[in-house]
PAZAPA-4460 file (N, C-alpha, C; in steps of 0.05 Angstrom, whole numbers, plus 32768, in hexadecimal, padded with zeros to 4 digits):
% residues 292
    n_x    n_y    n_z   ca_x   ca_y   ca_z    c_x    c_y    c_z   seq   type   mol
   801C   8183   81F8   8034   817A   81F7   8039   8164   81E6     1      M     A
   8055   816A   81DA   805A   8155   81C1   8061   8136   81D0     2      I     A
   805F   811F   81C6   8067   8107   81CA   807B   80F8   81BB     3      R     A
   8082   80E5   81CC   8093   80D0   81BB   8086   80BE   81AB     4      S     A
   8094   80C0   8191   8085   80A3   8187   8083   8089   8190     5      M     A
   809C   8085   8199   80A3   806E   81AE   8094   806F   81D0     6      T     A
   808F   8052   81D2   807E   8058   81EB   807E   8035   81FC     7      G     A
   8075   8036   820F   806D   8024   8217   8058   8018   8232     8      Y     A
   804C   800D   8233   8039   8007   8242   8030   7FEC   824F     9      G     A
   802E   7FE6   8268   8022   7FD2   826E   8016   7FCF   8289    10      K     A
   7FFE   7FB7   8289   7FED   7FB7   829C   7FE2   7F9F   82A2    11      V     A
   7FE3   7F96   82B9   7FD4   7F80   82C3   7FBD   7F84   82D9    12      Q     A
   7FA9   7F6D   82CC   7F8E   7F71   82E1   7F80   7F59   82E6    13      Q     A
   7F7B   7F5C   82FD   7F6E   7F44   830A   7F55   7F40   8303    14      Q     A
   7F48   7F2B   82F3   7F2B   7F20   82F1   7F23   7F08   82FA    15      F     A
   7F18   7F04   8314   7F13   7EE7   831B   7F29   7ED9   831E    16      G     A
   7F23   7EBE   8311   7F48   7EAF   8311   7F5A   7EB9   82F9    17      A     A
   7F50   7ECA   82EA   7F5E   7ECB   82CC   7F6D   7EF0   82D0    18      S     A
   7F85   7EEF   82C4   7F93   7F05   82D0   7FA0   7F0A   82AB    19      K     A
   7F91   7F2A   82AA   7F94   7F32   828C   7FB4   7F48   828D    20      I     A
   7FBF   7F3E   8277   7FD9   7F51   827B   7FD1   7F56   8259    21      I     A
   7FD2   7F74   825B   7FDC   7F80   823E   7FEE   7F90   823E    22      I     A
   8000   7F91   8228   8014   7FA5   8224   801D   7FB1   820E    23      E     A
   801E   7FCD   820A   8024   7FDE   81F1   803B   7FE5   81E7    24      I     A
   8044   7FE7   81D6   8066   7FED   81CF   805F   7FFD   81B9    25      K     A
   806B   800F   81B1   8074   8021   8198   808E   8028   818C    26      S     A
   808E   8026   8170   80A9   802E   8165   80A3   8047   814E    27      L     A
   80B5   804F   8147   80B1   8069   812E   80A0   805C   811C    28      N     A
   8091   8065   810B   8087   8062   80F0   8075   807F   80EE    29      S     A
   8079   8086   80CB   806E   809B   80C5   8048   8096   80C7    30      K     A
   8040   8080   80BE   8025   8075   80C1   801D   8063   80D8    31      Q     A
   8006   8062   80E3   8000   804D   80FC   8004   8030   80EC    32      L     A
   8015   8022   80FB   8015   800A   80F3   800B   7FF5   8109    33      D     A
   7FF9   7FED   810E   7FEB   7FDC   8128   7FE9   7FC5   8121    34      L     A
   7FFD   7FAE   8138   7FF9   7F94   8136   7FED   7F8B   8154    35      N     A
   7FDB   7F7C   8153   7FD0   7F74   8170   7FD0   7F54   816D    36      L     A
   7FDF   7F4E   818A   7FE4   7F2F   818C   7FD3   7F29   819F    37      R     A
   7FB9   7F1B   8199   7FA5   7F1A   81B3   7F95   7EFB   81B0    38      I     A
   7F93   7EED   81C9   7F88   7ECE   81C4   7F69   7ECE   81B1    39      P     A
   7F69   7EB6   81A2   7F54   7EB1   8192   7F3E   7EB6   819C    40      S     A
   7F3B   7EB2   81B9   7F1F   7EB0   81C4   7F17   7ECE   81CA    41      D     A
   7F32   7EE4   81C4   7F29   7EFB   81C6   7F27   7F0F   81AF    42      L     A
   7F1E   7EFE   8195   7F29   7F0C   8176   7F0C   7F1B   8180    43      K     A
   7EF5   7F1A   8184   7ED8   7F2B   8184   7EE2   7F46   818E    44      Q     A
   7EF4   7F46   8198   7EFE   7F62   81AD   7F0C   7F73   819A    45      L     A
   7F18   7F68   8186   7F37   7F6F   8171   7F2E   7F8D   8169    46      E     A
   7F14   7F93   815F   7F0B   7FAA   814E   7F0A   7FC3   8161    47      I     A
   7EF8   7FBE   8179   7EF9   7FCB   8190   7F1A   7FD8   819E    48      E     A
   7F2E   7FC3   819C   7F41   7FCB   81A6   7F52   7FD5   8190    49      L     A
   7F54   7FD5   8177   7F58   7FE2   8166   7F52   8006   8167    50      R     A
   7F39   800A   8167   7F2F   801E   8166   7F3A   802A   8180    51      N     A
   7F37   8025   8196   7F42   8030   81A7   7F60   803A   81A4    52      R     A
   7F77   8029   8195   7F8B   8030   8197   7F96   8049   8183    53      I     A
   7F84   8040   8170   7F85   8057   8151   7F81   8073   815E    54      S     A
   7F6B   8071   8171   7F5D   808F   817D   7F7C   80A3   818B    55      E     A
   7F8A   808A   819E   7F9A   8095   81AD   7FB9   8093   81A2    56      T     A
   7FC6   8089   8193   7FE0   8087   8184   7FDF   8096   8175    57      V     A
   7FCB   8093   815E   7FCA   80A6   8143   7FE9   80A1   812C    58      K     A
   8001   8097   813C   801A   8093   8126   8029   8081   8137    59      R     A
   803A   806E   8129   804D   805C   8138   8049   803E   8131    60      G     A
   8059   8030   812A   8059   8014   812F   8053   800A   8148    61      K     A
   803A   8001   814B   802B   7FFB   816A   802E   7FD8   8165    62      V     A
   8034   7FCF   817E   802A   7FB0   8180   8020   7FB6   81A0    63      D     A
   8006   7F9F   81A2   7FF6   7FA0   81B5   7FF4   7F86   81BB    64      L     A
   7FF9   7F7A   81D1   7FF4   7F5E   81DB   7FE6   7F59   81F6    65      T     A
   7FCE   7F43   81F2   7FC1   7F45   8204   7FC2   7F28   8209    66      V     A
   7FCB   7F1D   8225   7FCE   7F06   8231   7FBA   7F08   8245    67      N     A
   7FA5   7EED   824C   7F95   7EE3   8266   7FA0   7ECA   8268    68      V     A
   7FAD   7EC6   8284   7FB5   7EB7   8294   7F9F   7EA7   82A1    69      E     A
   7FA1   7E8A   82A5   7F8D   7E7D   82B2   7F70   7E88   82B0    70      G     A
   7F6E   7E87   8299   7F50   7E8B   8291   7F3E   7E7A   8292    71      N     A
   7F2A   7E7A   82A9   7F19   7E67   82AD   7EFD   7E72   829E    72      G     A
   7EF7   7E79   8295   7EDF   7E88   8288   7EDB   7E7A   8273    73      L     A
   7EED   7E72   8266   7EE1   7E63   8246   7EDC   7E45   824F    74      L     A
   7ECB   7E38   823D   7EC8   7E18   824B   7EDF   7E0F   823F    75      K     A
   7ED9   7DEE   8249   7EF0   7DDA   823B   7EED   7DDB   8221    76      A     A
   7F08   7DDA   8211   7F04   7DD8   81F3   7F05   7DB6   81ED    77      G     A
   7EFF   7DB0   81D3   7F00   7D9A   81CB   7F0B   7D90   81B5    78      R     A
   7F0F   7D75   81AD   7F1F   7D6B   819B   7F12   7D65   8177    79      I     A
   7F1B   7D7D   816B   7F0E   7D70   8153   7F21   7D59   8146    80      D     A
   7F0B   7D45   8140   7F1E   7D27   8136   7F27   7D2C   8117    81      N     A
   7F12   7D3F   8109   7F1C   7D38   80F0   7F33   7D4A   80F2    82      E     A
   7F33   7D5F   80FA   7F54   7D6F   80FA   7F6A   7D5C   8101    83      A     A
   7F5B   7D4D   8121   7F77   7D4A   8127   7F81   7D2B   810E    84      A     A
   7F6E   7D20   80FD   7F73   7D11   80F4   7F86   7D17   80D9    85      A     A
   7F7F   7D29   80CD   7F8B   7D3D   80C0   7FA5   7D40   80C4    86      L     A
   7FA8   7D4D   80DC   7FCA   7D53   80E5   7FD9   7D3B   80E4    87      A     A
   7FCC   7D21   80F1   7FD8   7D04   80F3   7FE5   7CFE   80D6    88      F     A
   7FD1   7CFF   80C9   7FD2   7CFE   80A8   7FF1   7D0C   80A5    89      T     A
   7FEF   7D28   80A2   8003   7D33   809F   801D   7D2B   80A8    90      Q     A
   801B   7D28   80BF   803C   7D21   80D4   8040   7D0B   80C3    91      L     A
   8028   7CF7   80C3   803D   7CD8   80B8   8047   7CE0   80A0    92      S     A
   803B   7CED   8088   8041   7CF5   8070   805C   7CFD   806F    93      D     A
   8068   7D16   8087   807B   7D1D   8089   8092   7D09   808F    94      M     A
   8089   7CFA   80A3   80A0   7CEA   80B4   80AA   7CD9   809B    95      A     A
   8092   7CC6   8091   8096   7CB5   8074   80AB   7CC3   8063    96      Y     A
   80A8   7CDF   8053   80BC   7CF0   8045   80D0   7CEB   804C    97      A     A
   80D4   7CF7   8067   80F2   7D00   8070   80FC   7CE9   8083    98      L     A
   80EF   7CD6   807D   80FE   7CBD   8087   8108   7CBC   80A6    99      R     A
   80F2   7CC7   80B6   80EF   7CC7   80D3   80DD   7CB8   80DF   100      I     A
   80DD   7CB4   80FF   80D1   7CAA   8106   80BD   7CBC   811A   101      D     A
   80A6   7CB1   8118   8092   7CC7   8125   8095   7CC8   8148   102      M     A
   808F   7CDD   814A   8099   7CE0   816C   8089   7CD0   817B   103      P     A
   8092   7CC7   8193   807D   7CBB   81AA   8064   7CC8   81B0   104      D     A
   806E   7CDE   81B9   8056   7CEF   81BF   8041   7CF5   81AB   105      D     A
   803C   7CEB   8195   8029   7CFE   817E   8015   7D0A   8186   106      V     A
   8001   7D07   819F   7FEE   7D0F   81AA   7FF7   7D2E   81B6   107      V     A
   8009   7D35   81BC   800E   7D49   81CE   8013   7D5A   81AF   108      S     A
   8023   7D4E   819B   802B   7D62   8183   800E   7D6C   8175   109      L     A
   7FFE   7D52   8172   7FDF   7D5D   8167   7FD0   7D75   816D   110      L     A
   7FD7   7D6E   818C   7FC5   7D87   8198   7FCE   7DA1   8197   111      L     A
   7FE7   7D9F   8192   7FF3   7DBC   8183   7FF0   7DCD   8166   112      K     A
   7FDE   7DB9   8152   7FD6   7DBD   8141   7FC3   7DD6   8138   113      F     A
   7FB9   7DE7   812A   7FAA   7DFD   812D   7F90   7DEB   8124   114      P     A
   7F7C   7DED   8131   7F63   7DDD   812C   7F59   7DC3   8135   115      G     A
   7F69   7DBA   8140   7F6B   7DA6   8152   7F59   7DA1   816A   116      V     A
   7F61   7DB2   8179   7F4F   7DBA   8193   7F3E   7DD6   818B   117      V     A
   7F26   7DD3   8195   7F1E   7DF2   8198   7F03   7DF0   81AB   118      V     A
   7EFD   7E0A   81AF   7EED   7E0F   81C4   7ED3   7E0F   81CB   119      N     A
   7EC6   7DFB   81C4   7EAB   7DED   81C1   7E9C   7E08   81BE   120      G     A
   7E8E   7E0A   81D2   7E7A   7E22   81DD   7E89   7E42   81DC   121      E     A
   7E9F   7E39   81DE   7EAA   7E56   81ED   7EB0   7E6E   81D2   122      S     A
   7EA1   7E68   81BB   7EA2   7E70   81A7   7E8C   7E86   81A8   123      E     A
   7E78   7E85   81B8   7E66   7E9B   81C5   7E71   7EB1   81D0   124      T     A
   7E61   7ECB   81D2   7E6C   7EE3   81D6   7E70   7ED9   81ED   125      L     A
   7E8A   7EED   81F4   7E9B   7EE7   8212   7E88   7EFA   8224   126      L     A
   7E89   7EF3   8243   7E72   7EFC   825A   7E87   7F1F   8255   127      P     A
   7E74   7F2F   8257   7E68   7F47   8258   7E81   7F5D   8266   128      E     A
   7E83   7F4E   8282   7E95   7F52   829A   7EB6   7F53   8290   129      E     A
   7EB0   7F3C   8281   7ED7   7F32   8273   7EDD   7F3E   8261   130      F     A
   7EC7   7F49   8254   7ECD   7F60   8240   7ECE   7F79   8243   131      A     A
   7ECA   7F78   8255   7EC1   7F96   8267   7EE4   7F9C   8274   132      H     A
   7EF6   7F87   8281   7F07   7F7D   828D   7F1D   7F85   827A   133      A     A
   7F1E   7F7D   8263   7F2C   7F7C   8250   7F39   7F99   8246   134      I     A
   7F1C   7FA3   8239   7F18   7FC3   822E   7F24   7FD8   8246   135      T     A
   7F1B   7FD3   8260   7F25   7FE7   8274   7F41   7FDC   8278   136      E     A
   7F50   7FC5   827A   7F6A   7FC0   8277   7F80   7FD0   8260   137      T     A
   7F6F   7FCF   824E   7F7A   7FDD   8235   7F7C   7FF2   8238   138      S     A
   7F66   7FFC   8240   7F6A   801E   8245   7F81   802B   8255   139      S     A
   7F83   8018   8270   7F97   8026   8283   7FB3   801E   8277   140      K     A
   7FB9   800B   8260   7FD0   8002   8256   7FD4   801C   823D   141      A     A
   7FC7   802B   8234   7FC7   8041   8228   7FCE   8053   823C   142      L     A
   7FC0   805A   8252   7FC6   806F   8258   7FDF   8070   825F   143      N     A
   7FEB   8053   826B   800B   8053   827E   801D   8056   8255   144      A     A
   8016   804F   8245   801E   8057   8232   8021   806D   8225   145      F     A
   800D   807D   822A   800B   809D   821F   801E   80A9   8235   146      D     A
   801F   809E   824A   802E   80B3   8266   804C   80A9   825E   147      A     A
   8053   8096   8254   806E   808F   824A   807A   80A1   822C   148      F     A
   8061   80A7   8220   806A   80B5   820B   8067   80D1   8210   149      R     A
   805E   80D9   8222   805A   80FB   822B   8078   80FF   823A   150      L     A
   8082   80EA   824F   809B   80EE   8259   80AE   80EE   8245   151      Q     A
   80AF   80D6   8231   80C8   80DB   821E   80C3   80FD   8214   152      E     A
   80AB   8105   820C   80A9   811A   81F6   80B5   8133   8209   153      G     A
   80B8   8131   8223   80BB   814B   8234   80DE   8146   8232   154      V     A
   80EA   812F   8227   8105   8130   8229   810C   813E   8210   155      A     A
   80FD   812E   81F7   8101   8136   81DA   80F7   8155   81DE   156      L     A
   80E8   8161   81E5   80DC   817F   81E2   80FB   818D   81ED   157      K     A
   8108   8187   820C   811F   8192   8210   8131   8196   8204   158      T     A
   8139   817D   81EF   8154   8180   81E3   814F   818B   81C9   159      D     A
   8131   818B   81BB   812D   819B   81A5   8128   81BA   81A8   160      I     A
   8120   81C9   81C1   811D   81DD   81C8   813D   81E6   81C8   161      V     A
   814F   81DB   81D4   816B   81E7   81D3   8178   81E9   81BA   162      S     A
   816F   81D8   81A5   8177   81DE   818D   8171   81F1   817D   163      H     A
   8151   81F9   8181   8147   8212   8173   8152   822D   8182   164      I     A
   8155   8228   81A2   8160   8240   81AA   817C   8245   81A0   165      A     A
   8191   8234   8194   81A8   8236   818F   81A6   8240   816E   166      L     A
   819A   823B   8163   8196   8241   8146   8187   825E   8149   167      I     A
   817A   826F   815B   8171   8289   8161   818B   828E   8165   168      I     A
   819A   8286   817F   81B4   829A   8189   81C7   8293   8172   169      S     A
   81CD   8285   8160   81DE   828C   8146   81D4   829B   8132   170      L     A
   81BA   82A4   8130   81AE   82BA   8122   81B7   82D2   812C   171      L     A
   81B6   82D1   814C   81BB   82EB   8150   81DB   82F8   8151   172      D     A
   81E6   82E3   8148   8209   82E6   8143   820D   82EE   812B   173      E     A
   81F6   82EE   8116   81FC   82F9   80FC   8201   8313   80F6   174      V     A
   81F1   8324   8103   81F1   8345   8104   8209   834D   8102   175      S     A
   8218   8345   8118   8238   8356   8118   8245   8350   80FA   176      P     A
   8241   8338   80F6   8252   8335   80D6   824A   834A   80C2   177      F     A
   822C   834B   80C7   821F   8356   80B1   821F   8371   80A9   178      E     A
   822E   837C   80B8   8238   839B   80AC   824E   839C   80A1   179      E     A
   825E   8388   80B5   8278   8385   80A7   8281   837B   808E   180      Q     A
   8269   8366   8082   826A   835C   806F   825F   8376   805B   181      R     A
   824C   8387   805A   8241   8397   804A   8260   83A1   8040   182      T     A
   8268   83AA   8051   8280   83BC   8049   8296   83A8   8041   183      E     A
   8296   8396   803F   82AF   838A   802D   82A3   8380   8019   184      L     A
   828A   8380   8012   8282   8381   7FF6   8286   8391   7FEA   185      L     A
   827C   83AB   7FF5   8284   83C0   7FE7   829A   83C5   7FDA   186      K     A
   82B1   83C7   7FEB   82CC   83CD   7FE9   82D4   83B0   7FD5   187      N     A
   82CD   839B   7FD3   82D3   8385   7FC5   82CC   8395   7FA7   188      R     A
   82AE   839A   7FA1   82A7   8399   7F8A   82AF   83BE   7F79   189      L     A
   82B5   83D0   7F90   82C2   83E9   7F86   82DF   83DC   7F7B   190      T     A
   82F1   83D5   7F90   8303   83C9   7F81   8307   83BE   7F65   191      K     A
   82F7   83A2   7F63   82F8   8395   7F48   82EB   83AB   7F30   192      N     A
   82DA   83BB   7F3A   82D5   83C5   7F23   82F1   83DF   7F18   193      V     A
   82FD   83E9   7F2A   8310   83FE   7F26   8328   83EF   7F1A   194      S     A
   8332   83D6   7F16   833F   83C3   7F0F   8336   83C1   7EF2   195      E     A
   831F   83C0   7EED   831A   83BB   7ECD   830F   83D0   7EC8   196      V     A
   8316   83E8   7ED2   8301   8403   7EBC   831A   8412   7EC5   197      S     A
   8336   8411   7ECA   8349   8425   7EC8   834D   8438   7EB8   198      E     A
   8348   8424   7E9A   834C   8434   7E7C   832F   8438   7E77   199      N     A
   8318   8436   7E83   82FB   8434   7E83   82E9   844C   7E8C   200      L     A
   82D8   8463   7E7E   82CF   846E   7E8C   82B4   8460   7E92   201      K     A
   82AC   8466   7EB0   828F   845C   7EB3   8280   8471   7EC9   202      F     A
   8264   8467   7ECC   8251   8480   7ED7   824F   8470   7EF6   203      D     A
   825C   8485   7F06   8258   8480   7F1A   8244   847F   7F2D   204      P     A
   822F   848B   7F24   8213   848B   7F2E   8207   8476   7F26   205      N     A
   820F   846A   7F10   81FE   844C   7F0B   8209   8434   7F15   206      R     A
   8229   843C   7F1B   8237   842A   7F30   8228   8426   7F46   207      F     A
   8221   8440   7F51   8218   843B   7F69   81FF   842E   7F6C   208      E     A
   81EE   8433   7F59   81D3   8423   7F56   81D8   8406   7F50   209      Q     A
   81E6   8405   7F42   81F2   83E1   7F3C   81F3   83D3   7F57   210      E     A
   8204   83E9   7F65   8216   83D7   7F7F   8203   83D2   7F9A   211      L     A
   81E7   83EC   7F95   81D1   83E5   7FAB   81C0   83CF   7FA3   212      I     A
   81BF   83C7   7F85   81AF   83B8   7F7B   81B7   839E   7F86   213      Y     A
   81DB   8395   7F80   81E1   8380   7F8B   81E4   837E   7FA5   214      Y     A
   81ED   838E   7FB5   81EA   8390   7FCF   81CC   8381   7FE2   215      L     A
   81B1   838F   7FD4   819B   8386   7FD6   8195   836D   7FCE   216      E     A
   819D   8364   7FB7   81A1   8343   7FB5   81A7   8333   7FCD   217      K     A
   81C0   833D   7FCE   81CD   832B   7FEB   81C7   8332   8006   218      L     A
   81B0   8345   8010   81A8   834C   8024   819D   8333   802F   219      D     A
   819C   832B   8047   8192   8316   805A   817D   831E   806D   220      I     A
   8176   8339   8071   8163   8341   8080   8145   832F   8086   221      S     A
   813D   832C   806D   811F   831D   806B   8125   8300   8078   222      E     A
   813A   82F6   8065   8141   82DB   8079   8141   82D0   8090   223      E     A
   8151   82E7   80A1   8157   82EB   80B7   813E   82F2   80CF   224      K     A
   8122   8301   80C2   8113   8303   80C6   80FA   82E5   80CA   225      V     A
   80FA   82DC   80B0   80F4   82C4   80B0   80F8   82B3   80BF   226      R     A
   8115   82AB   80C0   8121   8296   80D3   8110   8297   80E8   227      L     A
   8118   82B2   80F4   8111   82B8   810E   80F2   82AB   8118   228      R     A
   80E0   82BC   810A   80C4   82B0   8101   80C4   828F   8109   229      Q     A
   80CB   8286   80F4   80C8   8266   80F5   80CC   825A   8107   230      H     A
   80E8   8266   8118   80F1   8258   8131   80D7   825F   8149   231      C     A
   80D2   8270   814D   80BA   8279   815C   80A5   826A   8158   232      N     A
   80A0   8265   813D   807E   825C   8136   8086   823A   8144   233      Y     A
   80A3   8234   813F   80A6   8211   8146   80A5   8218   8161   234      F     A
   80AB   822B   8171   80AB   8227   818E   808E   8225   819B   235      M     A
   807A   8236   818F   805F   8232   8192   8059   821D   818C   236      E     A
   805A   820C   8178   804B   81EE   816B   8056   81E3   8182   237      A     A
   806F   81DC   818B   8079   81C9   8198   8066   81BE   81AD   238      I     A
   8052   81D0   81B3   8044   81C8   81CE   802A   81BB   81C4   239      D     A
   8025   81BA   81A4   800B   81B2   81A4   8006   8196   819D   240      E     A
   7FF1   8190   81A0   7FF8   816C   81A4   7FF5   815D   8183   241      D     A
   8005   814C   8183   8009   813C   8169   8015   8151   8154   242      F     A
   8029   8161   815A   802E   8174   8152   804B   816C   813E   243      A     A
   8056   814F   813B   8067   8148   8132   806F   814D   8110   244      G     A
   8055   814D   80FF   805B   8157   80E7   8053   816C   80DD   245      K     A
   8049   817D   80F0   8046   819F   80EC   8062   81AA   80F2   246      K     A
   806C   819E   8107   808C   81A9   810E   809C   81A0   80FA   247      L     A
   80A2   8188   80ED   80A9   8187   80D8   80AE   8192   80BE   248      G     A
   808F   819D   80B8   8091   81B9   80A1   80A1   81D1   80B0   249      F     A
   8098   81D5   80C4   80A0   81EC   80C5   80C7   81EA   80C7   250      I     A
   80CF   81D5   80D1   80F0   81D0   80CE   80F5   81D7   80B1   251      V     A
   80E3   81C6   809B   80E9   81C8   8081   80EB   81E9   8075   252      Q     A
   80DC   81FD   8083   80E0   821A   807C   80F4   8221   8091   253      E     A
   8100   8224   80A9   8113   8225   80B4   812E   8219   80A8   254      I     A
   8132   8205   8093   8145   81FC   8081   814A   820E   806D   255      G     A
   8134   8213   8060   8131   8226   804C   813C   8241   804C   256      R     A
   8137   824E   806B   813E   8261   8070   815E   8264   806E   257      E     A
   816A   824F   8081   818A   824E   808B   8193   824A   806E   258      I     A
   8189   823A   805E   8197   823B   8044   819B   8252   8033   259      N     A
   818A   825D   8030   818C   8275   8021   819A   828E   8033   260      T     A
   8198   828C   8049   81AF   829B   805E   81D1   8298   8052   261      L     A
   81CA   8280   8056   81EA   8272   8047   81F3   827E   8029   262      G     A
   81E2   8275   801C   81E3   8280   8001   81ED   829F   7FF9   263      S     A
   81E0   82B1   8011   81E0   82C5   8008   81F8   82D7   8019   264      K     A
   81FC   82C2   8027   8214   82CE   8037   8229   82E2   8034   265      A     A
   8241   82D2   8020   8255   82DF   8016   826C   82E1   802E   266      N     A
   8269   82DC   8042   827A   82DD   8059   8281   82C4   8072   267      D     A
   8294   82C2   806F   829F   82A6   807F   8294   82A0   809C   268      A     A
   8293   82B8   80AD   828A   82B3   80C3   826D   82B3   80BF   269      N     A
   825D   82BE   80B0   8241   82B9   80AD   823B   8297   80A4   270      I     A
   8251   8293   8094   824A   827A   808B   8251   8260   80A4   271      Q     A
   8263   8265   80B5   8267   8259   80CB   8253   8252   80DE   272      K     A
   8241   8269   80DE   8229   826E   80EA   8216   825C   80E6   273      L     A
   8211   825F   80C6   8202   824E   80BB   8201   822F   80BF   274      V     A
   821B   8229   80B6   8220   8207   80BA   8218   8207   80D1   275      V     A
   8219   8213   80EC   8214   8209   8105   81FB   820A   8104   276      Q     A
   81E5   8219   80F8   81C5   8217   80FB   81C9   81FD   80E9   277      M     A
   81D1   81F6   80DA   81C9   81E1   80C6   81D0   81C4   80DD   278      K     A
   81DD   81C7   80E4   81E8   81AC   80FA   81D7   81AA   810E   279      D     A
   81C7   81C3   811C   81B3   81C8   812D   8199   81BC   8121   280      E     A
   8196   81C0   810B   8177   81BC   80FD   817C   81A5   80FB   281      L     A
   8191   8198   80F2   8198   817C   80EC   8190   8165   8103   282      E     A
   8195   816F   8122   8194   8164   8138   8177   8164   8136   283      K     A
   8163   817A   8138   8148   817D   813B   813A   8163   8124   284      I     A
   8141   8167   8103   8135   8153   8101   8136   8139   8108   285      K     A
   814E   8135   810F   8151   8115   811C   813D   810B   8130   286      E     A
   813C   8123   8140   8126   8121   8158   8106   8120   814F   287      Q     A
   8102   812D   813B   80E1   8131   812D   80E0   8115   812D   288      L     A
   80F3   8104   8125   80E4   80EC   811F   80D9   80D3   812D   289      F     A
   80DD   80DD   814B   80D6   80D5   815D   80BB   80DE   816C   290      N     A
   80B1   80F8   8161   80A0   810B   8167   8086   8101   8157   291      I     A
   806F   80F3   816C   8051   80F7   8160   803E   810E   8154   292      L     A
***
C-alpha cells in the first residue's frame, strides 16, 4: 500500500510517577530529514531512536519530540558555582554596557543559564526499565504515525487512480478519430501535389510509396500501445510499499508517450484529447510529491 509522506502520531504512557509523551510529525522531503527534540537526560537514547525512525519512515522532513512530565527518576541537580559566577559577570557587564539596572531576582535568571544547574549523579545510565518504556512508547508512536500515513495513502491512491483511468478513457477516444485523420491526410497531400504538378508529370506509383512512408511516420499505433502499457504498469506498482520514486519514473514514461502522440496527431480532435491527458498527468505529478 502507498503511504502519504505527511503523517502524525502521538502517544502518552505512564511510568511510575512519570508520564512519557512522544509526538512524531512529518512533511514532504526528497530525503530523510530527521530532527529530534529530547531532554538532555535522555540523550543516550538518541541513536536508538534515530535508527528506529530511519527504518520506518524512509523519506520526509520528520520531527520527533520526547517529553517526560513529573520525572522522579533522576536525582536532584546541583549548582555549578563557577558557571553561575561566570553567568553573573556576563549579566553585570551587559547591564553596565546598556546602562540598565540588574533585575531584582537575579538568582532565578542565573538558574536558567546553560550549565549552571547540572544533574549530579544523573549522568549515569538510565534505569533499564525507564529506557525500555521510552523505546516502547516510541514504537507505539511510530505505529500510530504509520497508520495515519496509510490512511492518507488510501485517499491519495483513490485520487491518482481516477486520473489514470481518465487517461486510459481518453486514449480509447482517440481511435474513432484516427481513421478520419488518415483519410484527411491522404486527401490533403493529394490535393497539394495536384496543385503543384498540374503542368508536371509524376510517377503515381512513386507518389503512392511516398504517401505510405509519410503516413507511417505519422502512425500513432505504437505510442497508443506503450501508453496503455505504462498506465497498466502504474496501476500494478501503486500497491507496492514505498513506490513513490518508482511511480515517478513511470509517470515520466507516460508523459513521453503523450507528448509524442500530440506531436504526431495532425488532428484537432486528437490534440484536444492529448491536452486533457496532459492535464490529468499534471494532477498525478502533484499528488506524487506527497507519496512515500
